N, C-alpha and C positions, 0 to 999 in steps of 0.2 A: 782753088777759086781766091783764097785768102791771099795767096801770094801774089796774084796778079793785081789785086785791088789794093794792096798794100803797096805796090810799086808806083801807082798813079800819083801824079802831082796834086797835092791837097788844094791847089789853088783852082783846078779844073771842077766843074760840076758834073756829076754822074747821075743818071737815072738808073736805078737798080730795081728790078722788078723780081721780087723773090718772096716765095712762100714759107722758106724756112727762116722763121722769125729770130733764130739764134745768129744766123749769118747777116741778116738785115740789120740787127742791133749792134753787132760787133763792128759793122762797117760804117753805117750812117751816123751823122751827127743830128739831122732832122729827118723825121719819118712822117709820110702821109699814109694812113690806113684807109684803103677803101673797102666798103662792103656794099655788096649788090650794086655796083656801078656808082655809089655815091661816097663822098668823104665821110668817113666816120669820125676821124680826128687827125691832127697834125701838130707836130711840134717837135721839141727836143726828144730824142730817144727815151730819156728817163721818164719824162712827162707821159709819153705814149705808152710805154711799158706798164705803168702803173694805172692806166685808164680801165676802169671796170669793164666797159664794153669790150675793149681790145682783150682783156685778160680772158673773158667769158668766151668770146667768139674764136679768136685766134691762138690763144695759149692754153684753151682748155681747162681754165680755172675757174672756179665758183667763187661767189662773194665771200664765202667762209674760208677760202684758202689763203 
C-alpha cells in the first residue's frame, strides 16, 4: 500500500481511513482521529501522535509510558 500512496501527487487531497496507526502516521501530514463517531482530536501527525487520549485509546499506551 505504501508504494501506491507514495506515487500520488502530493497536491491532491486523499481521504485515508486506516486503523493501522503506523500506516496512517507514515502517510498523512494532517490527521483527524474519530472515537465513537466524534472527533477526538485533529492536527499535524506529530501533535496527534503525542495526544494522551490517542495514545491510550488507539496506541495502547498508558500515561506512564
